[in-house]
C-alpha positions in Angstrom: -23.3 -19.7 20.0 -23.2 -17.7 23.2 -25.1 -14.7 21.8 -24.3 -12.5 24.8 -20.6 -12.6 23.8 -21.2 -11.4 20.2 -19.5 -8.0 19.8 -21.3 -6.4 16.8 -19.1 -3.3 16.9 -15.9 -5.5 16.8 -17.3 -7.5 13.9 -18.1 -4.3 12.0 -14.6 -2.9 12.6 -12.9 -6.2 11.5 -15.0 -6.3 8.3 -13.8 -2.8 7.7 -10.2 -3.8 8.4 -10.4 -6.7 5.9 -11.7 -4.4 3.2 -9.0 -1.8 3.8 -6.2 -4.4 3.8 -7.6 -6.0 0.6 -7.8 -2.6 -1.2 -4.3 -1.6 0.0 -2.8 -4.9 -1.1 -4.3 -4.4 -4.6 -2.8 -0.9 -4.6 0.6 -2.2 -3.6 0.5 -4.9 -6.3 -0.5 -2.4 -9.0 2.5 -0.2 -8.1 4.8 -3.2 -7.7 5.4 -2.4 -4.0 6.1 -5.5 -2.1 4.7 -5.8 1.4 8.2 -6.1 2.8 8.8 -2.5 1.6 7.6 -0.3 4.4 5.6 2.8 3.5 5.1 6.1 5.4 1.3 6.3 5.6 -2.1 5.1 4.5 -5.0 7.5 4.3 -8.6 6.1 4.6 -11.9 7.7 3.7 -15.1 5.9 4.7 -18.4 7.2 3.4 -20.1 5.7 6.5 -17.6 7.4 8.8 -16.2 4.1 10.2 -13.1 4.7 12.3 -11.8 1.6 14.2 -10.2 1.8 17.6 -6.5 2.4 18.0 -6.0 -1.3 18.7 -7.8 -2.4 15.6 -6.1 0.3 13.5 -2.8 -1.2 14.5 -3.8 -4.4 12.8 -4.0 -2.5 9.5 -0.5 -1.0 10.0 1.0 -4.4 10.8 -0.7 -6.3 8.0 0.4 -3.7 5.4 3.8 -2.7 6.9 2.9 1.0 7.1 4.1 3.5 9.7 1.1 5.8 10.0 -2.7 5.8 9.4 -4.9 8.8 8.8 -8.7 8.8 8.6 -9.8 11.7 6.5 -13.2 13.4 5.7 -12.5 14.0 2.1 -10.7 12.0 -0.6 -9.7 15.1 -2.5 -6.2 15.1 -1.0 -5.2 12.2 -3.2 -7.8 12.2 -6.0 -8.7 14.6 -8.9 -12.2 14.6 -10.3 -13.1 15.2 -14.0 -16.6 15.1 -15.5 -17.3 13.9 -19.0 -20.6 14.0 -21.0 -22.2 10.7 -22.0 -23.1 11.6 -25.6 -25.4 8.7 -26.3 -27.7 9.7 -23.4 -27.4 13.5 -23.8 -28.0 13.6 -27.5 -31.8 13.0 -27.5 -32.1 15.3 -24.5 -30.2 18.4 -25.6 -30.2 18.1 -29.4 -28.3 20.9 -31.1 -27.2 22.2 -27.8 -24.8 19.3 -27.3 -21.6 21.3 -27.8 -22.7 23.9 -25.2 -23.8 21.3 -22.7 -20.6 19.2 -23.2 -18.5 22.3 -22.6 -20.3 23.1 -19.3 -19.9 19.5 -18.1 -16.1 19.4 -18.9 -15.6 22.6 -17.0 -17.3 21.6 -13.8 -15.2 22.4 -10.7 -14.2 19.7 -8.2 -16.8 21.1 -5.7 -19.5 20.9 -8.3 -18.6 17.4 -9.3 -18.7 16.3 -5.6 -22.1 17.9 -5.2 -23.3 16.0 -8.2 -21.9 12.8 -6.8 -23.6 13.5 -3.5 -27.0 14.5 -4.9 -27.1 12.3 -8.0 -28.0 15.1 -10.2 -26.8 18.5 -11.4 -28.7 21.5 -12.8 -27.3 23.7 -15.5 -28.6 26.8 -17.2 -29.2 26.2 -20.9 -30.4 29.3 -22.8 -33.6 30.2 -21.1 -34.2 27.0 -19.2 -32.9 24.9 -16.4 -31.7 21.4 -17.3 -31.3 18.5 -14.8 -28.5 16.1 -15.6 -28.1 12.7 -13.9 -25.6 9.9 -13.7 -26.9 8.5 -17.0 -25.7 11.7 -18.7 -22.5 12.6 -16.8 -19.5 10.3 -16.2 -17.2 11.2 -13.3 -13.6 10.0 -13.7 -11.5 9.8 -10.5 -7.7 9.8 -11.0 -5.1 9.4 -8.3 -2.6 12.2 -7.8 1.1 11.6 -8.3 2.7 10.0 -5.3 -0.4 8.0 -4.3 -1.9 4.6 -5.1 -5.6 4.7 -4.6 -8.3 2.0 -4.6 -12.0 2.2 -3.8 -14.8 -0.2 -3.1 -18.1 -0.2 -1.2 -17.8 3.3 0.1 -14.2 2.9 1.3 -11.2 4.6 -0.4 -7.6 4.0 0.6 -4.6 5.9 -0.6 -1.0 4.7 0.0 1.7 7.4 0.1 4.1 5.8 -2.4 7.0 8.1 -1.7 10.0 6.1 -0.3 12.5 8.0 1.7 16.1 6.8 2.0 15.2 5.4 5.4 12.2 3.4 4.1 14.3 2.1 1.2 17.0 0.9 3.6 14.4 -0.8 5.8 13.0 -2.5 2.7 16.4 -3.8 1.9 16.8 -5.1 5.4 13.5 -6.9 5.4 14.4 -8.6 2.1 17.7 -9.7 3.6 15.9 -11.2 6.6 13.5 -13.0 4.2 16.4 -14.5 2.2 18.3 -15.6 5.3 15.2 -17.2 6.7 14.7 -19.1 3.4 18.3 -20.3 3.6 17.9 -21.4 7.2 14.9 -23.5 6.1 16.5 -25.1 3.1 19.6 -25.9 5.1 17.5 -27.9 7.6 18.3 -25.7 10.6 16.2 -25.9 13.7 14.1 -22.9 14.5 16.2 -22.2 17.6 19.6 -22.7 16.0 21.9 -19.7 16.2 23.7 -18.9 13.0 26.6 -17.0 11.4 25.9 -14.9 8.3 28.4 -13.7 5.7 27.2 -11.3 3.1 28.6 -9.6 0.0 26.9 -6.5 -1.4 27.6 -3.2 -3.0 26.0 0.2 -2.2 23.3 1.0 -1.5 22.4 -2.4 -0.2 25.7 -2.6 1.8 24.9 0.6 3.7 21.4 -0.6 4.5 22.7 -3.8 5.9 25.1 -1.9 8.1 22.4 0.4 9.4 20.0 -2.4 10.1 22.5 -5.0 11.3 21.0 -5.4 14.7 17.5 -5.9 13.3 18.7 -8.5 10.8 20.6 -10.4 13.4 17.7 -10.3 15.9 15.2 -11.6 13.3 17.4 -14.4 12.0 19.0 -15.5 15.3 22.4 -14.5 13.9 25.3 -14.3 16.4 27.2 -12.3 13.8 26.6 -10.7 10.4 29.9 -10.2 8.6 30.1 -8.2 5.4 32.8 -9.7 3.1 34.3 -9.2 -0.4 33.0 -11.2 -3.3 36.0 -13.6 -3.2 35.2 -14.4 0.4 31.6 -15.2 -0.2 32.3 -18.4 -2.1 29.8 -21.1 -1.7 27.1 -18.6 -0.8 23.8 -18.1 -2.6 23.3 -15.2 -5.0 20.2 -13.2 -4.6 18.6 -10.2 -6.3 17.4 -7.9 -3.5 15.3 -5.1 -4.8 17.5 -4.9 -7.9 20.8 -5.2 -6.0 23.1 -8.2 -6.1 23.9 -10.0 -2.9 25.8 -13.2 -2.1 24.8 -14.7 1.3 26.1 -17.7 3.2 24.8 -19.1 6.5 26.3 -21.6 9.0 25.2 -22.9 12.4 27.1 -21.4 15.3 29.4 -24.0 16.8 28.3 -25.3 20.2 30.6 -26.0 23.2 32.9 -28.9 22.4 33.3 -28.0 18.8 30.0 -29.5 17.6 27.7 -27.5 15.4 
């Protein structure tokens, strides 16, 4: 290898990107959000303070089909923290004071829990003495707030904003239509450069999404026209389930000069 060309910073950023994408894909899968469904934003917290360049961050957005990325200092915007006593470890240590200690632990504030996570121990006042508690005696439960899908690993936490606006839903419909037409092009044996005609039957809300994203669909599929038709005019087409909505689609090669397809 030409060691002078090794870019350690770039390698570190790309390793971070791979981890973020992997975590975000897991979050999408858990929430049944296909990658073809665009999302508004992803928020990323890194304990090491890693923040890739704009160019590298763009890779994250493209891979995950997300509009915006935010690097944040604290994960509290999308997580809640709760502390629970680990009775098996606390019993021998606090004895008859277990109920009192358990109550203190359960009522720890978010800031106190974060301080405990940072320092690895927490001191409480028990009668006339100070008692140090550690991770062997306190369990911290992190729960994602409503509207977010959160995954963490190796000091990196990602949160997907799962709220889908009407615009994002429509774009998700359009991307699914593109995918189905591309599949039909392939199974029909069309060449990559062949221009096509598309006829599509759909009811609302899919029909409206197709109308709003007609230009995008035609551009992505090399369609000279995209005609929305009634069900009786879509005979011979293929029926699809597109995000829960029925569609019937047919494709044909555009006729070339001289009448040949």
